[in-house]
N, C-alpha and C positions, 0 to 999 in steps of 0.2 A: 504493499499500500505506499503511496506517496504522502509526503507531508501535507497537512490540511491547514486551511484558516481556522481560527478560533470560532468563527461562525459556524463551522460544522458541528459545534457541541454547546457553545456557551448559551445560545437561545434556549436550548433544550434544558440545560441545567437550572436556568432561572426559572422556567415553567415547572421544572420538577421539584424546585426548592432543595437543591443540593449544589455543590460547589465543586468545580475541577481544579485540581492542583497545578500551580506552576512550580516546578522543581529545577532549580538552577544546575545547570551542567558546567562543572569546573575542570572535568578531565574525563578520561574514558570510563574509569571506574564509576564515577557519579552517573554517567549516561547509561552504563550497563545497569547499575542497581536500580535505577529510576523504572527502566523499561521492564526489567524481570519482576519488579513488584507489580507493575501494572498488567503485565500479561497475566500473572497469577490470579489477580482480581478483575480482570476483564474491564479495566477503566481507561478512558480517555485521559490524556495529560498534556502538559505544555512544559518543552524544555525552555527554560529561561537562561538568556544568554547576556551578561552584562559586557560593557566595552572592556572591562578590565579582563574577563574571561576570553574574549575575542583577542586581546593582544597576547594572552598566554598561550593559548591553543592555535590560534590561527584560524582565519575564517573559513579556508577550504577544509581543513580537517573537522572544524565544527559542523559545517553542513554535511559533510560525508558520514560521520558518525550518526547524525540525526537521520539521515536517510537510510542508512543500514538498520537503525533501529525500528523505523517504520516499516521496511520490508520485512524484517524478520517477524515483527509482532502482528503485523495485519491491523494495528490499533490506530484510531484517529490520533495522531500526534501533531502538535503545532510546533514550530520552531520559532522562538520569539526573542527578538531584541529587547532586553530589559533596560528601562531608564536610558534611552537613546537620547543623546544630547543634541543632536542637530538633524536637519533635514538631510544633510549629506550622508551622514553615518547611517540613516535609516535607508536611504537609496543604495547605498554600498550593500547593506544586508539584503535587501529585496533582489538586488542583481544577482547576488551570490546564491540565492535559492532559501532565504528564509520565508515563512509562510506567514508571519505575523510580526509587527514591530510595535513598540512603544515609543512615542515621543513625549519626554518629560519636559514640558515648558513651565513647570510650577515655580522656578526661580525668576521668570519673566513677570511682567504686569500682566493682569487678567486679560486685557485687550491684546496684548502681544501673544500671550499663551494661546489664545483663540486663532489669531491670525496665522501662527507657525503651524499649529496643529492641523488647521483646515488645508494648507499646503500639503503636509503628509498624507492626510486622508485622501485627498484628491489623486495624488500620484500613486498611492498603495491601492486604492479600490480599483483603479483601471487595470492592475494586474491580479486581482483576486486576493490580496493581502489584507489581512485584518489589521486595525488600529487600536492601540490602546492610549488614552490620554491620561493626565493627572492634574489634579486640582487641589491646592493647600500643600503644605510641605510637611512630610513625614519625617520624624526624628529619627536619630540612631545613625549607623555607619553603613554605607554601600559603596564597595570598592574603597576608593581613597576620599570619598566625600562623607564629611560628618556635620550632622545637623544636631546641635543640643536642644534640650527640652525648651528651653527659653525662646528659641527662634522656629519651633516647629508650629506651624499655623493650622488650625482646623479649617476644613472647607465650609463654606457657607451653603446651605441647601439651594437657595435661590440662584447663587451664581452657578453652582453644578447643574442645575437644570438648564440654564442658559447656555452654559459651556457645551452640553450636550446638543442642544438644539441647533447651535450654530456651527458646530464642527462635524457632527454626525458620526462620532467615534463608535467602535463596535463594543467597548466597555470602557468603564471609567473609574480610575483609582482615585479615591478621595481620602483626605488626611481626616481620620476620626479617632486618633489618639494611640495608634499603634506605632511601632518604630522598628527600623531594621536592627538586626542583631538580636541578642539575647536580653530579657529584661533583669533589672535588679529587683524590681518588685512586680505586681501585677499591673497591666496595662489599663488605662481608664478608658475605654472604648465608648464613644458616643453613639450608642444604637439608634437614638433618635434621628441623627443625621443620616445614617444609612437607610432608614426606613422612609425617610421623608424624600430623599433623592430616588431611591429604588421604585417607589409607588408612581414617581412623576416621569420616568424614562423608561423605554422598553428594554434597554440593554443592562447586563449585569454591572453591579458595583464590585469593584476589585479590593481586596483587603491586602495591603502589603504588610510586611513585618509579621507574618505568621507564626513564626518559630517562637516557642515559649509560651504562646497565648494558651491559657487554660482551655480545656476542652469544652467546658459549658459556655464559654464566651464565643468560641467558634461556632457552636451550635446556634447560639442566639444570634450571632452576626449572619448566618445562612438564613435563618428565619426571617431576619429583618431585610434580606435581599441581597446579600453577597453571593456572587456566582463563580468568583475565581479567587484562589487565596495562594499568595507566594510564601514559598519555604526555601530556605537555602541554610540559614545558620545551623539548624538543627543537624542536617546531613553533614556539614563541615565539622560540628563537634563530635558527631559519631565516628567520623572517618579518623579525626585526629587522635581521639581517645584510644580506639582500636589499635592504631599504629604506635601510639605511646606505650600501650600496655604490651604488645608483642615485643617491642624492642627492650622493653625493661625486663622482660621474662627472658629474654635469650639476646644477649649483647653481641653474639656472633653472627646473627642473622644478616646476609648480605644480598640474598636474592629478593627483590621487591615484590615478587609473587607471594612470597612467604606471609608479608604484612599486609599487601594491599587486598588479598583474598579475604580476610576476615574483615578488613574495614569495609569492603563492598557488601558483605553479608550483613554488616551493622547498618549500613545505609538502607539496605532492602527493607530491613524491619522498620526504620523510620517512615519510609515512604508507604510501606503497606499500612502502618498505623494512621497516616494522614488520609490516605484514600478511604479507608473505612469510616474516619471521623467526618471526613467531607460528604460521605454519602454516594461517591461517584462509583463504587463497585458495581459491575455488571451493567454500566451504562454505555460500554463501547459498541 
């Protein structure tokens, strides 16, 4: 099966009141763990790729890995640029074979964010590629970009609705109190914002910063209208903890397969637990 746009499964997720997971691909082991978990649970999913991950893996290798996963699994898989910083980066990914892109104009003024997002949507739509937009500023750390709590701004429902109406994005990430990375305490999610926006627009709301959010908050977010949830840090932590344990247990290990195999298994369990929590099992 070829890579697909997020429109192949996100509208169904919103209608069915479940969410599809975006799991970030940081190397081959991440990609393998994600698809193996999804095959077992028969779930659609999204490979998220940040600009930092693109620099690390190379765009050609990234696309080839995702295409191999789609062909092997037969599942509906979207390859999605996460937090694309410019029109040029989005177009580079589309030309390389990405089936979905995010343009993150949240650091621009509201009007400029709309203008730039519209440009990306117009170009992407002509090629059958889905687009995610973002409104408000999500805290935490994503690649090398850090936003402290003081400067994280919640989205305003009336602006989110207007943003959708003027841009026509296929899903909309709004700042509702979550953050990238792991939480020191519990996040303060504004479910009223999710519900107000979701009821007013036909496309799903996206929850960034899904790692470490308590399960009940995830369920409540989905019930309020979230149809896409991003997870990265929990897989990174599981991978690193597994590798650290293997190396601490046997300092003579030098074959990467000896410590990357259990790391991959640890990530499979994380992804399976998220798919089950999001409700996307057997939805492929």
